[in-house]
NUMAR-362265 format. One record per residue: x negated, y, z of N, C-alpha, C, CB in turn. Coordinates in steps of 0.1 Angstrom, whole numbers, plus 5000, padded with zeros to 4 digits. Each point is the difference from the previous one (the first is absolute). Glycine has a CB too. Example, Ala and Ser with C-alpha at 12.3 -4.5 7.8 and 13.67 -1.06 7.14 Angstrom:
2
486849435078500950125000499150125000501949885012/498550234981499150115000500850115008498849944978/
END
This chain:
248
379724489561501349965004500950125003499149785009/500450314999500750135003500450074988498850015022/500249994968500350084988501149944992497650064999/502549805001501149944993501350035006498549814994/501550195020501350035007500450154997499449845018/499750254981500350134996500650014986498150085015/501349854976500550004986501549945000497649974991/502649925016501349945000501050105006499049775002/500650305009500950095006500350124991499149945022/499950104971500150114990501049974990497750075004/502249804991501049964989501450005006498249854989/501950105023501450005006500550145002499449795012/499750304992500550145001500450064987498450035019/500849944970500450064987501349944995497650024995/502649855007501349934996501150065008498849794994/501050235019501150065008500350144996499349865019/499750224977500250134996500850014987497950075011/501749844980500849994987501449965002497949934988/502349975021501449965003500850125006499349765003/500150315006500750125006500350104990498849965021/500350064969500250104989501249964992497650055000/502549824996501249964992501350015008498549854987/501450125026501350015008500450155001499349805013/499750294989500350145000500650054987498250035017/501249934972500550054987501449954997497650004992/502649875012501449944997501050075008499049784996/500750265017501050065009500350154996499349845018/499750224976500150144997500350034985498550055019/501649854973500350024986501450044998498349834994/502050254996501450044997500949884997499250234992/502049785011501049894997500149984985501350045022/498749844973500149984986501350054995498549805001/501550264987501250064994500649894991499150235000/502149735003500749904992500350064986501049895020/498750034970500350044986501549994998497749924992/502950185001501450004997500349894990500250245005/500949694998500449894991500350064986500949875019/498650064970500350064987501450014997497949904992/502550205001501450024997500649894991499650255001/501649715003500649894992500550054987500749885021/498750074968500450064987501549964996497649984993/503049935014501449964997501050095007499249774997/500350335011501050095007499750144996500249845020/500950244980499850144997501050085008499249954976/500850185023501050085007501449964997498450195000/501949764988501349954996500649905010499550054976/499649865029500449895008500550055014498449854988/501350275015500550055013501350084999497650015007/502950004981501350074998501149895002499050174983/502049875025501149915003501350074996498749895019/501850094969501250064996501249965009499150004976/501850095026501249975009500849894993500050245010/500649674998500849904995501450015005498149854998/502950114995501449995006500349865003500750204986/500249785024500349865005501549984997498150015018/502249984970501449974996500249854997500250234990/501049725014500349864999501449984994498549955019/502350154979501349994994500450144994500749815016/500550204979500450124994500050125010501449864984/499250115028500150115009498650065004502149905009/497050014994498750045005499250074988499949815017/500450144971499350074988500650144998499749774989/501650255013500650135000499450095011502149904990/497850045022499550085011498650054997501449875016/497850054977498650034997499850094989499449785009/501550224980499850074988500950114997499149794992/502150205012501050114996499550145003501849835004/498150254986499650145002498550025002502250045010/497049864987498650015002499250004986500349875022/498550204978499249994988499249875000499950255000/499749714988499149894998499250024988501749845011/497250094988499150014989499849864995498850205009/501249784977500049874994498649935002501750074983/498249825023498849925002499949904989500150035025/501049904971500049904990500250064987500949835016/498150244978500250074988500249914988498550175009/502449864982500449934988500349855003498550164987/502249825024500449865003501549995003497849965009/502950164994501449995004500850094990499449975024/501649974970500950074991500950095008499949814983/500550305011501050095007501150034989498350095017/502949944988501150014992500850135003500249754999/500550304991500950125003501149965010499550094977/500850005032501149985010501050114998498449885016/502750094979501150104997501349945005498750104980/502149995026501449965004499949895010500950074978/498149925030499949895010499649874994501650135014/498049864974499749884993498550004995502549974994/496949915006498749984994500249964986499049945022/500450144969500149974985498949904996501050234996/499249645007499049904997499749994985500849885021/500250164971499849984985499050094994502349934999/497350185008499250104995498850045010501950094986/497249825016498950035009499250124996499849765005/499950335005499350124997498549984998501750125013/497849764991498649984999499449935013499850194984/498949815017499449955012499550115009499349804987/500950195026499550105009498550024998501949945017/497750194980498650024998499250015014500550124979/498349845021499250015013500050145006498649814992/501550205021499950125008501250104997497549965000/503550004993501150094998500750025013500449924977/499950215026500750035013501549994997498150155008/502649785001501449984999500750065013499749794986/501450275012500850055012501249905000499350254998/500649665012501049895001501250055007498249835001/503050164992501250055005500749895009500350154980/499749735015500649895007499649874996502050145003/498349755004499849864997501349944998497849995012/502449944977501249934997499849854997500950224991/500249715008500049864997501049974989499349945024/500250004965500849994988499849864994499850244995/501349705000499949884992499850034986501549885016/497350094978499850034986501049924991497550045005/502850024983500949934991499449864996500950234992/500049685005499649874995499249925010500050094977/500149945035499349925010500849885004499050215009/500449674989500749885003500149975015499349914977/501850025027500149965014499049895003502450085000/497249915013499149905004500649935012498050134991/501849745011500549935011498950015011501449844986/499050235025499050025011500349905012499850244994/501349695005500349895010501149924993499450145021/500849744984501049914994501450075000498749805008/501850224979501350064999500050155001500949805008/497950264994499950155002499250064988500249985025/500450104967499350064989500050165002500649804984/498350265011499950145000499250054989500250005025/499950134972499250064989499050095006501949994984/496950005011498950085006500250154997498449814996/501350275014500250144999498650075000502349995011/497650124982498750085001500150115010499649944976/499450095031499950115008499250114993500149865021/500450264977499450104992499850135007501049894980/498050185017499850145005500550094990498049945014/502950154990500650104991499250135003502349904999/497150164990499150115002500050114989498649845012/500850274991499750104990498550004998502050155007/497549844981498550014998499650155004500049824982/498850205022499650135003500250104989498349905016/502550204986500250114990501049964990497750065003/503049834998501149954991501350005007498349864987/502750205007501350015006500849874998500050254997/499649664994500749884997499849905011499850044975/501249875026500049905011499749864993501650145015/497649794992499649864995500149905012498550104981/501449785015499949895010499049904996502450035006/496849925004499049904998500149895010498550174990/501449705006500149895010498950005009501249874983/499150105030499049995010500249875008499850255002/501149664993500249885007501349934995498850095020/501549804987501249924997500649945012499049954978/502350025020500849935011500749884995500350225012/499449674993500749874997500849955012498249954982/503050085018500949955011499550045014500549824986/499050315015499550055013498549975002502349975009/497149964982498549985001499350104992500449755003/499050355003499450114993498549984998501750155010/497949894978498650014996499750144995499949754994/499450335014499750144997498550014998502050085014/497750004975498550034997499850155000499849784987/500850285023499950155001498550045002502350015009/497049935000498650055003499149974988500449965024/499949944968499249974988500350104989499949765006/501350314994500450094990499650145002501949854996/498250195017499850155003499050035010502450024994/497050105005499350065012501150095006497649994989/502250035024500950095007499350135006501449805005/497450214990499250125003499350044987499649945025/500150184973499450054988498649944998501350215001/498549704989498749944998498850104999501249814989/499250325007498950104999499550035014501150104980/499749895030499650025014499449875006501850175003/498849714994499449885005498649984995502349905000/497450144987498749984994499350134997500849774991/499350325018499550144998498550004999502050095011/497349804993498649994999499549974986499949925023/501050054968499649984986499750134993501549804999/497550214993499650134993501150044990497649945003/502450194994501050064992500049944986499950215013/498949764981500049944987500749874999497850124996/502149805015500849875000501450035000498149895013/502450204995501450035001500550064986499850045025/499450044969500450054987500249894990498750215005/500449694995500149884991501349925003497449994998/502849995015501249935004501350074996498849915020/501350224981501250074996500250014985499750135021/499249854972500149994985500149854995498750224999/501449695011500149864997498949954991502550025001/496350015004498749964993499249925010500150214985/499249705010498949925007498750054996501549805002/497650225007498650054997499049915008500850234996/498049764998499049935007499750065014499049944977/500849975032499750045014501249995009498350154991/502949845003501249995008500149865006501250184986/499549815025500249875006501349944996498650065019/501749814985501249944995501350075005498849795001/501250265011501250075005500250134991499749915023/499350164975500150124992500549984986498250105013/501349794981500449974986501549955000497649944994/502849995017501449955001500950125001499249795011/500450314996500950125002500050084987499550015025/499549974967500050074987500849934989497850105006/502049774993500549924989501149905004497850024990/502449955023501049905004499349875003501750114986/499049785014499549875003499149944989502049965014/497049974990499149944991500149845001498450205001/501249744988500149854999498549954997502450004992/497249905016498749954999499749954986500049955024/498850074971499649954987498649935002501250194987/498649715004498849925001500149905011498750204991/500149785016499949895010500550055014498149904987/502450225013500550065013498850055008502049845000/498250155013499050055010500750065012498450044981/500750005028500650065012500450154998498549855014/502350204995500450144999498850094999502149955013/497950144977498950094998498849944992500650105021/499549774975499049944992500749914989498350005019/502450074972500849934990500450094989500849845017/499850104973500550084988501550005001497949954986/502850165013501450015000500550074988500050005025/501149964970500750074988501350065005498949844984/501250295013501250075005500950034988498750105019/502649874982500950034988500150154998501349795005/498750295006499950145000501250064991497549995003/503749955000501250044993499950004985500550155019/498949734976499949984986498750054994502450014999/496750045009498750044995498949935007500950234994/498949645003499149925009498650045000501549814994/497950175018498750045003499349895008500650255001/498249714996499349905007498850065008500649834982/499450135031499050075008499249895007501450205004/497349814996499149905007499450075013499449884978/500750055033499650055013498849925005502350085005/496749995001498949945007499950075013498849924978/501250015033499950065013501050115002497649945001/503650034994501250095001499750144993500749885021/498550124969499950124991500149964986498550105017/502449974976500249984986498750024992502450065002/497149844991498850014992500250004985498949885018/502450084978500350014986501550024998498149844995/502350254997501450044998500250004985500250145021/500749774974500349994986501550004997497949884997/502550204992501349994995500249874993500250254998/500949685003500249874993500950024988499749885022/499950074967500850014988500349864995499050224994/502149775000500449864994500649925011498250024983/502249855014500649915009499149965011501549924982/
END
């Protein structure tokens, strides 16, 4: 009987010792290192760039924001520009489409009624003709003066798309983290494999979705590229295929 009691006590001592060992190890073990969350593939350094915006709502505020300021074309090959001579916009002879990233020295902002603009009734018995708001500018290195529309006014109701048309800081500085070979391609208006959607847009202008569409960075876009169309397929916001488009 005494021997059995000794055995039982021994078992209890062993179990108690084991429990004390595990408690000691738990209390003295190094704190667990939390694993870093995996990088979100949908975000890049570009998403942390916040280009400066202007807050214009009429002709005066647009002039205050733009007169005498430099700007860089964001909406490449989307906006027509016209010769500006003798204080008049020559609508009959457009100079072309503003190329992407062209630097402009804006002299002033004006408001003009384009020729052949029909009057509109904005209230019972009240008619008015829509006016264009235009930026008058010198292209970088060009002494000629041009004007490009940046909005419209209908009876005091202004619609301005200034922030969609221009950057107000040099994009080379905004996106200085891009490698030089990307900037070289952009400045030569070329798309290359590996470029993202923003980089291709700054090289070729606006793109139009082709095929079944898709999310930003995972789709095929066709760029008119000032009459030299290019089709680019993106996967995970990297160009995987770049093709010149021929024919209709």
